[in-house]
MARSEDREN-997932 format. One record per residue (C-alpha): residue in three letters; x, y, z. Coordinates in steps of 0.2 Angstrom, whole numbers, padded with zeros to 4 digits, always signed. Each point is the difference from the previous one (the first is absolute). Layout:
N
ALAXYZ
...
% end
This chain:
763
MET-0800-0519-0046
ILE+0005-0008+0017
THR-0002-0012+0010
LEU+0002+0007+0019
THR+0011-0014+0006
PRO+0004+0002+0019
TRP+0014+0009+0009
PRO+0004-0003+0017
VAL-0006+0015+0012
ILE+0011+0005+0013
SER-0009+0012+0011
LYS-0018+0003+0001
TYR-0009+0011+0010
ASN-0016+0003+0009
GLN-0013+0013+0000
GLU+0010+0010+0016
HIS+0016+0000-0012
LEU-0005+0007-0018
ARG+0002+0020+0003
GLU+0015+0004-0005
ILE+0002-0014-0012
MET+0004+0006-0017
MET+0011-0012-0013
PRO+0007+0011-0014
ILE-0003-0009-0019
GLY+0012+0003-0013
GLY+0020-0003-0006
ILE+0014+0007+0003
GLY+0001+0020-0006
THR-0018-0001-0006
GLY-0009+0007+0014
PHE-0015-0011+0008
PHE-0017+0003+0007
GLY-0005-0011+0017
LEU-0011-0012+0005
GLY-0007+0006+0018
GLY-0004-0012+0014
ARG-0017+0002-0003
GLY+0000-0002-0018
GLN+0000+0018-0004
LEU+0010+0005-0016
THR+0011+0012+0005
ASP+0016+0008+0000
TRP-0001+0007-0020
GLN+0017+0003-0002
MET+0005-0007-0017
MET+0009+0021-0006
SER+0016+0000+0008
ARG-0002+0008+0016
PRO-0009-0006+0016
ASN-0015+0006+0007
ARG-0004-0013+0012
GLY-0020-0002+0004
TRP-0004+0007-0016
ARG-0015-0007-0009
PRO-0009+0010-0016
SER-0016+0004+0004
TYR-0006-0019-0008
ALA+0011-0013+0002
HIS-0012-0015+0007
LEU-0006-0015-0005
LEU-0019-0006+0002
LEU-0009-0014+0001
ARG-0019-0005-0006
THR-0009-0016+0007
GLU-0016-0006-0008
GLN-0011-0015+0008
ASP-0017+0000-0001
GLU-0006+0014-0001
THR+0011+0007+0012
VAL+0014+0012-0007
LYS+0015+0009+0012
LEU+0015+0011-0002
HIS+0014+0002+0008
VAL+0017+0008-0001
LEU+0012-0014+0000
GLU+0009+0004+0016
MET-0003-0001+0020
ASP-0011+0012+0009
HIS+0012+0015+0002
THR+0004+0003+0017
GLU+0011+0017+0000
ASN-0005+0017+0002
LEU-0016-0003+0003
ALA-0002+0016+0011
ALA+0008+0015-0011
ASP-0012+0014+0002
PHE-0012-0003-0017
GLY+0000-0019-0001
ALA+0015-0012-0002
PRO+0008+0007-0018
GLY+0001-0012-0014
THR-0008-0006-0016
LEU-0018-0011-0001
LEU+0004-0003+0018
GLY-0019-0001+0001
ILE-0001-0016-0011
PRO+0001-0015+0013
ARG+0018-0011+0000
PHE+0002-0017+0008
ALA-0001-0001+0021
HIS+0015-0014+0000
ALA+0018+0000-0009
GLU+0017-0008+0003
PHE+0015+0003-0010
GLU+0014-0013-0004
ALA+0016+0004-0006
SER+0016-0007-0007
TYR+0008+0017-0010
PRO-0003+0003-0015
PHE-0015-0009+0004
GLY-0014+0003+0009
ARG-0018-0001+0003
VAL-0015+0006+0010
ILE-0013-0013+0003
LEU-0018+0008+0003
SER-0016-0006+0008
ASP-0017+0004+0007
PRO-0015-0009+0005
ASP-0010+0009-0012
ILE+0009-0001-0017
PRO-0001-0016-0010
LEU+0018+0000-0004
THR+0016+0000+0009
ALA+0012+0011-0011
VAL+0018-0004+0000
LEU+0010+0014-0007
GLU+0018-0002-0004
ALA+0015+0009-0007
PHE+0015-0001-0007
ASN+0018+0004-0013
PRO+0013-0010-0003
LEU+0014-0001+0011
ILE+0015-0011-0009
PRO+0016+0000+0008
HIS+0014+0001-0013
ASP-0015+0005-0013
THR+0003+0019+0004
ASP-0011+0004-0018
ALA-0015-0011+0007
SER+0001+0007+0018
SER-0002+0017-0010
LEU-0016-0001-0008
PRO-0013+0014+0001
PHE-0014-0008+0005
GLY-0014-0010+0013
LEU-0009-0016-0002
LEU-0015+0003+0012
SER-0009-0019-0001
ILE-0020+0001+0010
THR-0004-0019+0006
LEU-0019+0002+0001
SER-0007-0014+0012
ASN-0019-0006+0001
HIS-0003-0006+0019
SER-0020+0002+0000
ASP-0011-0011-0007
LYS-0007+0006-0017
SER+0011+0006-0013
VAL+0005+0018-0003
THR+0004+0012-0014
PRO+0015+0011+0003
ALA+0006+0016-0009
LEU+0016+0009+0004
THR+0002+0016-0007
LEU+0018+0013+0003
LEU-0005+0018+0003
LEU+0015+0009-0004
THR+0004+0017-0002
ASN+0013+0004-0017
PHE+0013+0009+0011
VAL+0012+0003-0012
GLY+0010+0018+0002
THR-0002-0002+0018
ASP+0007-0010+0014
GLY-0007+0010+0013
ILE+0012+0013+0004
ILE-0001+0008-0016
ARG-0015-0001-0011
GLN+0003+0006-0018
MET-0015-0009-0009
GLY-0011+0002-0016
HIS-0001-0006-0017
ASN-0001-0020+0008
THR-0009-0011-0008
SER-0007-0018+0005
ASN+0000-0013-0011
TYR-0006-0017-0005
LEU+0014-0012+0000
GLU+0003-0020-0004
ALA+0019-0008+0004
GLY+0004-0015+0000
GLY-0015-0007+0001
MET-0007+0011+0014
LYS-0011+0015-0001
GLY-0003+0015+0008
LEU+0007+0020+0001
MET+0015+0007-0004
PHE+0003+0018+0006
ALA+0011+0014-0009
SER+0002+0020-0006
GLN-0001+0008-0013
SER+0010+0013+0010
GLN+0017+0004-0007
ASN+0005+0005+0021
HIS+0018-0009+0000
THR+0000-0005+0019
ALA+0000-0013+0011
ARG-0020-0002-0001
ASN-0002-0003-0018
GLY-0002-0019-0003
THR-0012-0014-0006
LEU-0007-0014+0012
THR-0012-0012-0003
ALA-0013-0012+0010
LEU-0005-0016-0009
TRP-0010-0013+0008
SER+0004-0019-0007
GLU-0020-0003-0003
PRO-0011+0000-0016
ASP-0013+0012+0004
VAL+0006+0016+0005
ARG-0008+0018+0001
ILE+0007+0015-0001
ALA-0004+0015+0005
ARG+0014+0014-0007
ARG-0008+0014+0008
TRP-0018+0001+0010
ALA-0014+0014-0007
PHE-0002+0001+0019
GLN+0016+0007+0005
ASP+0000+0012+0013
LYS-0019+0001+0004
PRO-0001+0013+0013
TRP-0005-0008+0019
ASN+0010-0017-0004
GLY-0012-0005-0013
GLU+0015-0007-0009
GLN+0003-0012+0014
LEU-0021-0003-0002
ALA+0001-0003-0015
ILE+0014-0016+0000
ILE-0010-0008+0016
ASP-0017+0003-0013
GLN+0008-0007-0017
LEU+0011-0012+0010
LEU-0015-0009+0009
LYS-0014+0001-0014
GLN+0014-0009-0014
GLY+0015-0002+0006
TRP+0012+0014-0010
LEU+0002+0019-0004
GLU-0008+0007-0015
ASP+0013+0007-0013
ALA-0002+0018-0005
GLU+0009-0001-0017
SER-0007-0007-0015
GLY+0015+0003-0011
ALA+0014-0012-0005
GLU+0011+0011+0013
CYS+0000+0011+0016
GLU-0004+0016+0000
PRO+0016+0010+0007
SER-0003+0006+0019
PRO+0000+0017+0002
GLU+0014+0011+0005
GLY+0006-0003+0018
ARG-0015-0011+0000
THR+0000-0021-0002
TRP-0013-0016-0002
HIS-0005-0013+0012
SER-0003-0014-0008
SER-0006-0021+0003
ALA+0005-0014-0005
SER-0015-0013+0006
THR+0002-0021-0004
LEU-0017-0010-0001
LEU+0005-0018+0008
PRO-0009-0015-0001
ALA-0012-0006+0014
ILE+0011-0009+0015
LEU-0007-0015+0005
PRO-0002-0007+0020
GLY+0016-0004+0006
SER+0010+0005-0016
SER+0012+0014-0005
HIS+0002+0010-0017
THR+0019+0010+0000
VAL+0000+0016-0009
HIS+0018+0012-0005
LEU+0002+0016-0003
LEU+0017+0008-0004
ILE+0005+0016+0003
ALA+0015+0008-0009
TRP+0007+0017-0004
HIS+0016+0009-0009
PHE+0003+0016+0007
PRO+0017+0003-0011
TRP+0007+0014+0011
ARG+0007+0007+0016
ASN+0003+0017+0006
GLN+0015-0001+0010
GLU-0001+0020+0006
GLU-0020-0005+0006
GLU+0009-0014+0008
GLN+0011+0013+0007
TRP+0018-0010-0003
TRP+0005+0010-0016
SER+0017+0012+0001
PRO-0006+0012-0015
ALA+0013+0000-0016
GLU-0002+0011-0013
GLY-0009-0008-0016
ILE-0003-0015+0011
SER-0018-0004+0002
PRO-0007-0010+0016
MET-0010-0010-0009
LEU+0007-0016-0001
GLN-0009-0017-0008
ASN-0005-0015+0011
TRP+0008-0015-0005
TYR-0014-0012-0002
ALA-0008+0014-0014
THR+0016-0004-0009
GLN-0009-0019-0001
PHE-0016+0007-0005
ALA-0009+0010-0012
ASP-0016+0003+0011
ALA-0010-0008+0014
ARG-0008-0011-0015
ASP+0015-0005-0006
VAL+0004-0006+0019
ALA-0017-0008+0003
GLU+0003-0010-0018
LYS+0017-0006+0003
VAL-0006-0005+0017
ILE-0015-0010+0001
PRO+0008-0015-0011
ALA+0014+0000+0013
LEU-0010+0001+0017
PRO+0001-0021+0001
ASP+0018+0001+0001
LEU+0001+0017+0009
ARG-0013-0007+0015
LYS+0011-0019+0001
ARG+0017+0006+0000
THR-0005+0014+0014
ILE-0008-0014+0010
ASP+0015-0009+0000
PHE+0010+0011+0007
VAL-0015+0003+0012
SER+0000-0018+0006
THR+0018+0000+0003
VAL+0001+0015+0013
ALA-0019-0010+0006
ALA+0011-0017+0002
HIS+0016+0009+0007
PRO+0002-0007+0019
ALA+0004+0014+0007
PRO-0016+0008+0014
HIS-0014+0008-0009
ALA+0006+0016+0007
LEU+0016+0001-0011
ARG-0008-0009-0016
GLU-0012+0015-0001
ALA+0014+0013+0005
ALA+0008-0007-0013
LEU-0013+0001-0014
PHE-0011+0014+0006
ASN+0014+0012+0000
LEU+0005-0003-0020
THR-0014+0014-0001
PRO+0012+0017-0001
LEU+0006-0008-0016
ARG-0018+0002-0009
THR-0004+0016+0007
HIS+0004+0017-0001
THR+0016-0001+0009
CYS+0006-0008-0015
PHE+0004+0005-0018
ARG+0006-0005-0018
THR+0003+0014-0012
GLY+0001-0003-0017
ASP+0017-0007-0003
GLY-0003-0012+0011
LYS+0011+0008+0016
PHE-0009-0004+0018
PHE-0002+0014+0011
ALA-0007+0000+0017
TRP-0006+0013+0015
GLU+0000-0006+0018
GLY-0018-0002+0000
CYS-0017+0009-0004
GLY-0005+0017+0009
GLY-0020+0002-0002
GLU+0002+0010-0016
ALA+0018-0005-0007
GLY+0016-0009+0004
CYS+0008+0002+0015
CYS+0021+0001-0001
ILE+0005+0004-0017
GLY+0015-0012-0007
THR+0000-0017+0000
CYS+0008+0003+0019
THR+0012-0012+0001
HIS+0003+0000+0021
VAL-0017-0006-0002
TRP-0001-0012-0013
ASN+0016-0008+0005
TYR-0010-0011+0015
GLU-0013-0007-0014
ASN+0002-0018-0006
ALA-0016-0002-0014
THR+0009+0008-0016
LEU+0017-0010+0000
ASP-0010-0015+0005
LEU-0015+0002-0012
PHE+0003+0014-0011
PRO+0021+0000-0004
ASP-0004+0012-0015
LEU-0009+0013+0012
HIS+0016-0002+0012
ARG+0012+0001-0012
SER-0008+0018-0008
MET+0002+0007+0016
LEU+0016-0003+0003
GLU+0005+0006-0020
THR-0010+0015+0002
HIS+0010+0003+0017
MET+0016-0004-0007
ASP-0002+0009-0016
TYR-0005+0017+0005
GLY+0000+0001+0019
VAL+0019-0003+0004
VAL+0013+0016+0000
GLU+0016+0003-0007
ASP+0010-0006+0019
GLY-0014-0016+0002
GLY-0014+0011+0011
GLN-0017-0006-0005
ARG-0017+0009+0002
PHE-0009-0012+0008
ARG-0017+0006-0011
ILE+0001+0002-0018
SER-0009+0016-0006
LEU-0012+0001-0019
PRO+0006+0002-0011
LEU+0016-0009+0002
VAL+0010+0012-0012
ASN-0005+0013+0017
GLN+0005-0008+0015
THR+0000+0014+0012
TRP-0001-0013+0018
GLN+0018+0002+0009
GLY-0001-0012+0014
ALA+0007-0015+0004
ALA-0004-0012+0010
ALA+0013-0013+0010
ASP-0014-0013+0003
GLY-0006+0003-0016
GLN+0018+0000-0010
MET+0007-0016+0009
GLY-0019-0007-0003
MET+0002+0003-0017
ILE+0019-0009-0003
VAL-0008-0016+0010
ARG-0017-0001-0014
ALA+0012+0001-0013
TYR+0011-0014+0005
GLY-0021-0009+0004
GLN-0003+0004-0020
MET+0014-0007-0005
LEU+0000-0016+0008
ALA-0019+0002-0004
ASP+0004+0001-0019
GLY+0012-0016+0001
GLU+0018-0002-0004
GLU+0000+0005-0019
ALA-0014+0014+0002
GLY+0005+0006+0016
THR+0017+0002-0004
ALA-0002+0009-0017
TRP-0012+0013+0009
ILE+0014+0002+0017
LYS+0013+0003-0013
LYS-0011+0014-0010
HIS-0003+0010+0018
TYR+0013-0006+0011
PRO+0011+0018-0001
VAL-0017+0008+0004
ILE+0001-0014+0015
LYS+0019+0003+0004
LYS-0003+0021+0002
MET-0015-0004+0012
LEU+0008-0009+0013
GLU+0016+0012-0002
PHE-0011+0016+0003
ALA-0001-0006+0018
TRP+0019+0004+0000
VAL+0001+0018-0006
PRO+0008+0012+0013
GLY-0017+0006+0011
GLY-0008-0017-0004
TRP-0009-0013+0008
ASP+0017-0010+0002
ALA+0012+0012-0002
ASP+0012-0008+0007
LYS+0000-0016-0005
ASP+0000-0010+0014
GLY-0017-0013-0006
VAL-0011+0011+0010
MET-0012+0014-0003
GLU+0003+0016+0013
GLY-0003+0015-0012
SER-0021+0008-0006
GLN-0009-0015-0003
HIS-0016+0006-0009
ASN-0013-0017+0002
THR-0017-0005-0001
TYR-0007+0010+0017
ASP+0003+0015-0012
VAL+0013+0004+0011
GLU+0019+0000+0001
PHE+0007-0012+0016
ILE+0019+0007+0005
GLY+0013-0012+0004
PRO-0003-0019+0001
ASN-0014-0008-0002
PRO-0007-0018-0003
MET-0013+0004-0013
CYS+0012+0008-0013
ASN+0016-0008+0004
VAL-0007-0018-0003
TRP-0007+0007-0015
TYR+0018+0004-0004
LEU+0009-0016+0005
ALA-0012-0009-0010
ALA+0002+0013-0016
LEU+0020-0004+0005
GLU-0005-0021-0002
ALA-0008+0003-0014
MET+0012+0010-0008
GLY+0013-0011+0002
HIS-0010-0015-0007
MET-0003+0012-0016
ALA+0019+0005-0003
GLU+0004-0016+0003
LYS-0011-0004-0014
MET+0006+0013-0012
GLY+0019-0002+0004
ASP+0003+0013+0009
ALA+0010-0011+0016
ASP+0009+0016+0007
PHE-0018+0007+0002
ALA-0008-0016+0008
ALA+0013-0001+0011
GLU-0001+0019+0008
CYS-0018-0004+0000
ARG+0001-0015+0011
LYS+0014+0008+0012
LEU-0012+0013+0004
ARG-0015-0008+0002
ALA+0011-0012+0011
GLN+0006+0015+0010
GLY-0017+0007+0001
THR-0007-0015+0008
GLU+0013-0001+0012
TRP-0005+0019+0005
THR-0017-0002+0000
ASP-0002-0017+0012
SER+0014+0009+0010
HIS-0007+0017+0003
LEU-0018+0002-0005
TYR-0008-0017+0006
ASN-0005+0001+0021
GLY-0003-0017+0000
ARG-0019+0000-0005
TYR+0002+0009-0015
TYR+0009+0016-0010
ILE-0001+0018+0005
GLN+0005+0014-0007
HIS+0015+0011+0004
ILE-0005+0018-0002
GLU+0014+0011-0005
ALA+0000+0019-0008
GLN-0001+0001-0019
PRO+0015+0003-0010
PRO+0006+0019-0003
GLN-0003-0001-0018
PRO-0013-0016-0001
ALA+0004-0008-0020
PRO-0013+0008-0012
MET-0016-0007-0004
THR+0001-0009+0020
SER-0008+0012+0010
LEU-0016+0005-0002
SER-0011+0004+0014
GLY+0008+0014+0008
LEU-0004-0008+0016
THR+0012-0008+0005
SER+0014+0011+0001
GLY+0011+0006+0013
ALA+0011-0008+0013
HIS-0017-0009+0009
PRO-0011-0006-0017
ILE-0019-0002+0004
LEU-0011-0015-0007
GLN+0013-0014+0005
MET-0004-0016+0003
GLY+0012-0001+0014
ASN-0001-0015+0013
GLY-0016-0007-0006
CYS-0006-0017-0008
LEU-0004+0002-0019
ILE-0011-0011-0011
ASP+0012+0000-0012
GLN+0015+0003+0004
LEU+0006-0016-0007
VAL-0009+0003-0017
GLY+0016-0002-0010
GLN+0004-0018+0007
TYR-0019-0003-0004
LYS+0004+0005-0019
ALA+0013-0009+0000
ASN-0007-0015+0004
ARG-0014-0001-0013
TYR+0016+0001-0012
GLY+0010-0015+0009
LEU+0015+0012+0008
VAL+0009-0004+0016
PRO-0006+0006+0016
LEU+0007+0016+0001
LEU+0005+0002+0019
ASP+0001-0012+0015
LEU-0015-0014-0003
HIS-0002+0000+0019
HIS-0003+0018+0001
ILE-0011-0002-0017
HIS-0011-0010+0010
THR-0002+0008+0016
THR-0003+0017-0009
ALA-0015-0008-0009
LEU-0008-0007+0015
SER+0004+0017+0009
ILE-0010+0008-0013
PHE-0014-0011+0003
LYS+0002-0001+0019
TYR+0002+0022+0003
ASN-0012+0008-0018
HIS-0013-0014-0002
LEU-0016+0004+0011
PRO-0015-0009+0003
ASN-0009+0016+0002
MET+0003+0017-0004
ARG-0009+0007+0018
ASP+0016+0003+0010
HIS+0010+0007-0015
TYR+0001+0018-0005
ASN+0001+0006-0017
ASN+0002+0018-0006
MET+0001-0005-0019
ARG-0011-0007-0012
THR-0012-0013+0006
PHE-0002-0019-0008
ALA-0005-0009+0014
ILE-0009+0006+0014
GLY-0008-0007+0016
SER-0001-0018+0003
GLU+0009-0004-0017
ALA+0017-0008+0002
GLY+0015+0006-0012
THR+0018+0000+0002
VAL+0008+0019+0000
ILE+0012+0008-0008
CYS+0011+0002+0014
SER+0000-0003+0019
TYR+0011+0006+0015
PRO+0000-0012+0012
ASP+0013+0009+0011
GLY-0011+0017+0000
ASN+0013+0010-0006
ARG-0008+0006-0018
PRO+0006+0014-0007
GLU-0010+0015+0004
ILE-0003+0001-0018
PRO+0001-0017-0008
PHE-0001-0002-0021
PRO-0018+0000-0007
TYR-0010-0012+0000
TRP+0007-0011+0017
GLY-0016-0003+0006
GLU-0008-0004-0015
CYS-0006-0019-0007
MET+0004-0002-0019
THR-0003-0016-0008
GLY+0014+0000-0013
TYR+0012+0001+0015
GLU-0011-0013+0010
TYR+0003-0013-0012
GLN+0016+0003-0001
LEU+0005-0002+0017
ALA-0013-0017-0002
ILE+0012-0008-0015
LEU+0013+0004+0010
LEU-0005-0010+0015
LEU-0006-0013-0013
ASP+0020+0003-0006
CYS+0005-0006+0017
GLY-0013-0014+0003
ARG-0012+0008+0011
LYS-0015-0004-0007
LYS-0012+0004+0015
GLU+0005+0015+0000
ALA-0001+0004-0018
GLU-0016-0005-0001
ALA-0003+0011+0015
VAL+0005+0015-0010
ALA-0009-0002-0015
ALA-0016-0006+0006
ALA+0000+0015+0011
VAL-0001+0012-0017
ARG-0012-0010-0009
HIS-0013+0000+0016
ARG+0001+0018-0003
HIS-0003+0001-0017
ASN-0015-0012+0001
GLY-0016+0011-0008
ARG-0006+0005+0013
ASN+0012+0010+0005
ARG+0011+0003-0016
ASN+0002-0006-0016
PRO+0006-0018-0001
PHE+0009+0006-0018
ASN+0005+0018+0005
GLU+0013+0003+0013
PRO+0005+0016+0002
GLU+0017+0006+0006
CYS+0002+0018-0012
GLY-0014-0001-0008
SER-0010-0014-0006
TYR+0006-0015-0011
TYR+0017+0000+0010
ALA+0013-0006-0008
ARG+0010-0007+0015
CYS-0015-0011+0005
MET+0007-0011-0015
ALA+0013-0006+0011
ALA-0014-0013+0005
TRP+0005-0009-0015
GLY+0013-0009+0006
LEU-0007-0007+0017
LEU-0005-0015-0011
LYS+0017-0005-0003
ALA+0006+0005+0016
TRP-0012-0013+0008
GLU+0007-0014-0013
LYS+0020+0001+0009
PRO+0008+0012+0010
HIS+0013+0008-0008
LEU+0012+0002+0013
PRO+0009-0013+0011
GLN-0002-0001+0018
ALA+0011+0008+0010
% end
């Protein structure tokens, strides 16, 4: 098995900061279960769709201790503290069994551990969880398992004999939303030297909920109960039998006598348990036990998940990529167990580089802990290896389909850590999302052969061009050149779309004036800094790619337009402190795909930015800096603007801030708002989200400040975000925008490189 070599702890949470903690444990595109701040095993989301907070009837670890004649039984969690005033008592299973009085949580994602203690319990219990996260090894980071390691330490003056029991409902057939249970089997399994349970179903239902799961202990003495004879006893007799049997002997009796488990009746399932009896632990000594939970749910139903455009003869059932690598959960266990020491070591090596980074704590924490969207239902891979993503996750489904370009343009993690996933995103958009005249659907439909989304986003499309340049650099000279050569015609068409009649830059002067749909879900009409600086970045990147492809005339044209656009933007949009929008009337005939909302037509369009100070007005410069492109605007203006955004938008608290939209910062919490109006001339109806605090934008600003050499201000912006996600108020592993585990927050990964040196010359 493995030795629990230490990993560096980045963040610690005391008992007052545990309520909201839930660390997901699973690989890229595999689903996950969660380790809660109190030690609870929660959020069992392995079946290709979210169901926030769902826990099967039983998903509990229990500790039995025997010392002299005293026997005690405790759930391996801290005391339950939520919903205690419910009408019929606090809701939940086994709440009548004692728990530990104290807990702390330590983390360096993907490692997390709960430290449980109680003066009345002779053992301290440390519950640690991890799933491998290894940069540039996507396969090793996409494994469907979680390893729980439980270390029991005797702090008393007498030996203690412990036993650990996992109670787990065989939930094959239900994700907690749709229930199609029946014919479930729970059998004994040995794999890789570990022993425990194998859950399956004999049902022939072809659903996303049909698959297999294993739970295996590392110890030699393992007692399983495939099903309980006392299941469904009236008046909670089932829970009373659990208490009585575990107190009496440390394991539950198996109702099965044959070699194979009797399948459950239609519509029902079995509750099961796996107990391990441990040797006595002497005073001052410890014993570590490992529990492997592995799963294999091969299919996802995109119609159920609400990302499907029905096409005749094509099923919405898609295979998960990880399922192509394993036959079932047994196969996962047999292949993973021998590799655990190496997987753990390589993950520790990665975490250690972040922990040792010279950036302040808030930046290191933000960079590492915000990798979770990659390993939740925000992201998935289909059987052909293609990578897709929502913007985030709703409670029971993904939120906002299509690997949305104007959201995913902000993040830095995929290209730096898993460039094959970044490449897959770009290729899918370029291969399936670009129409004849170069308009690019900023959301991709499934199935890929039936593209139904008809909108193009100015910021999304220009950002895609910049990211293609970044992919070329990341792939290296030979491979990157070959990749760009393959996709260059499409990338060129995407830029030329800006110049079509009624388009974003129809007069081809280097300035976007047309109907510019963007990440704020409306169209900005008239020149504005956010879309125009993206455009300047795309022109600059395109010039480099055209030159690489020997297209000298086009390279020169791009550079000429970029220079013109830079001069005009600095001359007409810069107000001495920051860049503003010139609101214009929408073109009489906007180019196809450019006017989506239907709310911004007429001579005086509503939902505009106007003279506001926008948090991401220089987002194109922020992204250009990641790839070493030259300053796109006057350097003095860039530096002054970055400081102005901090001055006007970063608030030490929200007590004098008025926000009519969603609330991500409140009361005494600090944050950086999307748009401020320092001169008091806010449009009567400004663009949506103007008053919100959204973390992906905040990190983008923090990185831009670092690019300008402003470390103090950058740290303040990032620290405010992480303080809001401190475990007491919000989950440190989940920064929502439009849904949980929102992709834009992965911009935070760029904080570390940006801290090392400014990416822009001083003005």
